[in-house]
C-alpha positions in Angstrom: 103.4 96.6 54.9 101.5 99.9 53.6 101.2 101.7 56.4 97.4 103.9 56.6 96.9 106.5 59.3 94.8 106.9 62.1 94.9 110.8 61.9 92.4 112.8 60.8 90.8 111.0 57.8 90.5 107.4 59.5 90.5 108.0 63.3 86.9 108.7 63.3 85.8 105.7 62.1 88.3 103.2 64.9 86.9 105.5 67.6 83.3 105.4 66.7 82.4 102.1 65.6 85.4 99.9 67.2 85.1 101.5 70.2 82.4 103.0 71.4 79.9 99.8 70.5 82.5 97.3 73.0 83.0 100.5 75.4 79.3 101.8 76.5 78.7 99.4 79.7 81.9 101.0 80.3 80.9 104.2 80.7 78.0 103.3 83.1 80.4 101.3 85.6 83.8 101.0 86.0 85.3 97.7 84.6 87.4 95.6 87.4 90.6 95.6 85.9 93.3 93.3 84.5 90.8 90.0 85.7 91.1 91.1 89.5 95.1 90.9 89.3 96.6 93.2 92.1 98.4 95.9 89.7 101.1 96.7 92.6 102.5 92.6 92.5 101.2 92.7 88.4 103.6 96.0 87.9 106.7 93.7 89.6 105.9 90.8 87.1 103.5 88.7 90.0 100.1 87.1 89.6 98.4 87.8 92.9 94.4 88.4 93.0 93.0 91.1 94.9 90.3 91.6 97.2 87.2 93.3 96.3 87.3 95.0 100.5 90.4 96.6 99.1 89.5 98.0 96.3 89.6 101.4 94.4 88.1 103.4 91.3 90.3 105.4 89.1 89.1 106.3 85.7 87.5 104.1 84.2 88.5 101.2 86.0 88.3 99.0 89.4 91.6 97.7 90.5 91.7 95.2 93.4 94.7 94.9 96.3 95.5 91.8 97.8 96.7 94.2 101.2 95.7 97.3 102.7 99.9 97.8 102.2 99.9 97.4 98.4 96.5 100.1 98.4 98.2 102.8 99.9 101.0 102.1 97.7 98.9 103.0 94.8 97.3 105.3 96.2 100.7 107.4 96.9 101.8 107.1 93.3 99.0 106.1 90.8 100.5 107.2 87.8 102.3 104.2 87.9 100.6 101.3 88.9 97.6 102.5 87.1 97.0 101.2 83.5 98.7 103.3 81.4 97.8 105.4 78.5 94.5 106.3 80.4 93.2 103.1 79.0 93.7 103.5 75.6 95.4 100.0 73.4 99.2 100.8 73.7 99.4 99.5 70.1 96.6 101.5 68.7 97.0 104.0 70.7 94.3 107.1 71.6 91.3 106.2 68.7 91.5 102.5 70.1 90.0 102.1 73.5 91.7 98.8 75.7 89.9 95.7 76.8 90.8 95.9 80.9 91.3 92.0 80.4 94.3 92.1 77.9 96.8 93.2 79.2 100.6 92.6 79.8 103.2 94.6 81.7 106.6 96.6 79.8 109.5 98.0 82.1 106.9 97.3 85.5 104.2 99.2 83.6 100.5 97.9 82.6 99.4 98.3 79.2 96.0 96.8 78.0 94.9 96.4 73.9 91.9 96.0 72.3 92.3 92.7 71.0 94.3 89.9 71.0 96.2 90.8 68.1 97.7 94.0 69.2 98.4 92.6 72.0 100.7 89.7 70.4 102.0 92.7 68.3 103.3 94.8 71.1 104.6 92.1 72.9 106.8 91.4 70.3 108.5 95.2 69.8 106.4 97.2 72.8 109.7 100.2 71.6 107.7 100.3 67.9 104.0 102.0 69.7 105.4 103.5 73.3 106.3 107.3 72.5 110.5 107.3 73.8 111.1 109.5 77.0 112.4 113.0 76.3 113.8 115.7 78.2 111.7 118.3 77.9 113.4 121.6 76.1 114.2 124.7 78.1 114.5 127.2 74.5 116.7 130.5 75.2 115.4 133.3 75.5 117.2 134.3 72.2 115.4 131.4 70.4 112.1 131.9 72.1 113.0 136.2 70.9 113.5 134.0 67.0 110.7 132.4 67.5 107.8 134.8 67.9 109.0 137.2 65.1 109.2 134.2 63.0 105.6 133.2 64.3 104.6 136.9 63.5 106.4 136.9 59.9 104.2 134.1 58.7 100.6 135.9 60.6 101.7 138.9 57.8 102.5 136.2 55.5 99.1 134.4 55.8 96.6 137.8 55.5 97.5 139.8 58.4 96.8 139.1 62.6 92.9 140.9 61.3 92.0 138.5 59.4 93.3 135.4 60.6 91.7 136.4 64.4 88.1 137.0 63.1 87.4 133.8 61.3 84.4 132.6 62.7 84.0 129.6 60.0 86.2 127.5 57.7 85.2 125.1 55.5 87.7 123.2 53.4 87.0 120.2 51.2 89.7 117.6 50.1 90.2 114.7 47.8 92.2 112.0 49.4 93.0 108.1 48.9 92.2 105.4 50.9 93.7 102.3 50.5 90.9 99.4 50.9 91.9 95.6 50.3 90.6 96.0 46.9 92.9 98.5 46.4 92.8 102.5 46.8 90.0 104.7 46.7 88.9 107.9 46.3 87.2 110.1 49.5 86.0 113.0 49.2 86.4 114.8 53.1 84.5 118.5 54.2 86.3 119.8 57.3 84.1 122.3 58.7 84.7 124.5 61.6 82.6 126.6 63.3 85.0 128.5 66.1 85.4 128.4 68.6 84.8 125.4 69.5 82.8 122.9 66.8 84.4 120.4 64.2 82.8 118.3 61.8 84.9 116.2 59.2 83.4 114.1 57.2 84.5 111.3 54.9 82.6 110.1 51.7 83.9 107.0 49.7 81.6 104.8 46.8 78.7 104.0 49.4 79.9 105.0 52.6 80.0 108.4 54.4 81.0 108.5 58.0 81.3 112.4 60.4 82.9 113.1 63.3 81.3 115.7 65.2 83.4 117.7 68.1 81.4 120.1 70.3 81.9 121.4 73.8 82.7 118.5 76.3 81.4 115.5 73.5 82.4 113.7 70.4 80.6 111.7 68.5 80.8 109.9 65.1 77.4 109.2 62.8 77.6 106.7 60.0 75.7 106.8 56.9 74.3 110.1 58.1 71.8 108.0 60.8 73.9 106.0 63.1 75.6 107.6 66.0 78.3 106.7 68.3 79.5 108.3 71.3 83.7 108.7 71.3 85.7 108.3 74.6 87.4 110.9 76.1 90.9 109.7 75.0 89.6 109.4 71.2 87.6 113.2 71.6 91.3 114.9 73.2 93.5 113.4 70.3 91.0 114.3 67.2 91.2 118.0 68.9 94.8 118.0 68.5 94.4 116.9 65.1 92.0 119.7 64.0 94.4 122.1 65.6 97.8 120.9 63.9 97.6 123.3 61.5 99.2 126.2 60.1 96.2 128.2 60.4 95.4 127.1 64.0 98.9 126.9 64.9 98.7 131.0 64.2 95.0 131.6 65.1 96.8 129.7 68.8 99.6 132.3 69.3 97.8 134.5 71.9 97.1 131.4 73.9 98.7 132.2 77.7 100.5 128.4 77.5 101.7 129.6 73.8 105.3 129.0 72.9 107.3 129.4 69.7 111.2 128.8 69.3 114.0 128.3 66.8 115.6 125.3 66.3 117.4 125.2 63.6 117.2 125.2 59.4 116.3 122.8 57.0 114.9 122.8 53.7 111.5 122.1 52.2 112.3 120.8 48.7 114.4 123.5 47.2 113.8 126.5 50.2 115.9 126.6 53.1 113.3 126.9 56.2 113.8 128.3 59.6 112.3 125.2 61.8 110.4 126.4 65.0 109.4 124.0 67.3 105.4 125.1 68.4 103.9 124.0 72.0 100.7 124.9 73.3 97.4 123.3 74.4 99.2 119.6 74.8 100.3 119.8 71.0 104.2 119.5 70.1 104.9 120.3 66.7 107.4 121.9 64.6 106.9 124.2 61.4 109.0 125.0 58.8 109.4 129.4 57.8 110.8 130.4 54.2 111.9 133.8 54.2 109.1 135.3 52.6 107.5 134.3 56.1 105.1 131.5 54.6 105.0 128.0 56.3 106.0 125.2 54.1 106.4 122.2 56.5 104.7 121.0 59.7 105.9 117.9 61.4 105.1 116.1 65.0 104.9 112.4 66.4 102.2 110.0 65.4 100.5 106.7 65.0 100.5 105.0 61.4 97.2 102.4 61.1 99.4 99.9 62.3 100.0 101.4 65.9 103.7 102.3 64.8 105.1 105.4 66.2 106.9 107.9 64.4 107.6 110.8 62.5 104.8 112.5 60.4 105.3 115.5 57.9 103.2 117.6 55.6 104.9 119.6 52.5 102.4 122.6 51.4 102.1 123.7 48.1 100.4 125.7 45.2 99.0 128.4 47.8 96.4 130.6 46.9 94.6 133.8 48.0 91.1 132.8 49.6 89.4 136.2 51.2 92.3 137.5 52.0 94.1 134.4 53.4 96.9 133.1 51.6 96.9 129.0 52.3 98.6 125.3 50.8 95.7 123.6 47.9 98.5 120.9 48.2 99.5 118.5 50.8 101.9 115.9 50.5 102.7 113.9 53.9 105.1 111.3 54.8 106.0 108.8 57.5 109.3 108.4 58.8 110.5 109.7 55.5 108.6 107.7 53.5 105.8 109.3 51.2 102.5 108.0 52.0 99.5 108.4 49.8 97.0 108.3 52.8 98.7 111.2 54.3 98.8 113.3 51.0 95.4 116.1 49.7 94.4 117.7 46.9 92.4 120.9 48.1 89.2 121.5 46.1 88.1 124.7 48.0 88.2 126.4 50.9 85.5 128.9 51.9 86.6 132.1 54.7 83.6 132.9 56.9 80.7 130.9 54.8 77.0 130.9 56.2 77.7 127.5 58.3 74.2 125.7 59.4 74.3 124.8 63.3 72.4 121.7 63.0 76.1 119.9 61.3 76.7 119.7 65.0 73.9 118.1 66.6 72.4 114.7 66.2 70.6 113.4 63.6 66.7 113.3 65.4 66.6 109.8 64.3 69.4 107.7 65.2 69.8 103.7 65.4 72.1 102.7 67.8 
């Protein structure tokens, strides 16, 4: 089946429309989870009803226990017994919030789902939808030194530290493709960033539009320029990562205290040999490919398809052009697990550096229908 992608372009619709309406009541009151079953017993494969007198509220969920001992075991190690993935659908990931009564247990952990179909597909092949356990990398001092030097080279190749670090605003207009049941549809995407903490991405197709908006402490989606839906914390965090997982944002992040870059080998991007640099910051892990001139030609990271499968997403950059002193790519070719995917590929129509941006773009419409 052809894969569509929840990252960037499609994430907001799933978060804003399908998740927000079904979860508004949970935002007001914690939901009793897993049909009131004791999570400690459930993790052992036993269905035992808990009692209200032994209860804990953690996050969005209320957990009931069959005994004080089980409640104590949960309190000592909540990460083991609570619903995993912060309540996200275990098939679709952070973009879709799970139903606390649609659950299964896998390897002693409790997962919930956004739909019965998600539960069914997960139970058939859970390894497709969960990140494998990995050992945290321990780069050598030499790998870190080379990584820092290559990041500095990429900064110069892109336009220099002053140009990159002084960005106050950024607008990028793209043309992409969305696949519907009737076939592929052209989409126009406008990404607007007002640094340091406001982002708006609007997607427009024939007769439809929706915008994802992030501002301090909040995310919301505006459908057809008037209907507003809140986004949950999981979705906001994931969307912030997506907006930050770009070459320009990675270079801007290099001065963060948690930024780390280190070499992990060589590869090829098209006909060019590139040094592969692993970068980490703000919960983001990615790998960029830098050629001999310092130009970033590729970026790869772990992500999901709209089928929920976890895999390797790769973006290859080309058609570099000068814009207000910065050299930026105007063509992006995307792939999932090595397979080229139209929905991950874009032609950039226009980039504006430090334009005048109306702050009202990041405000909720004054007349809304919810």
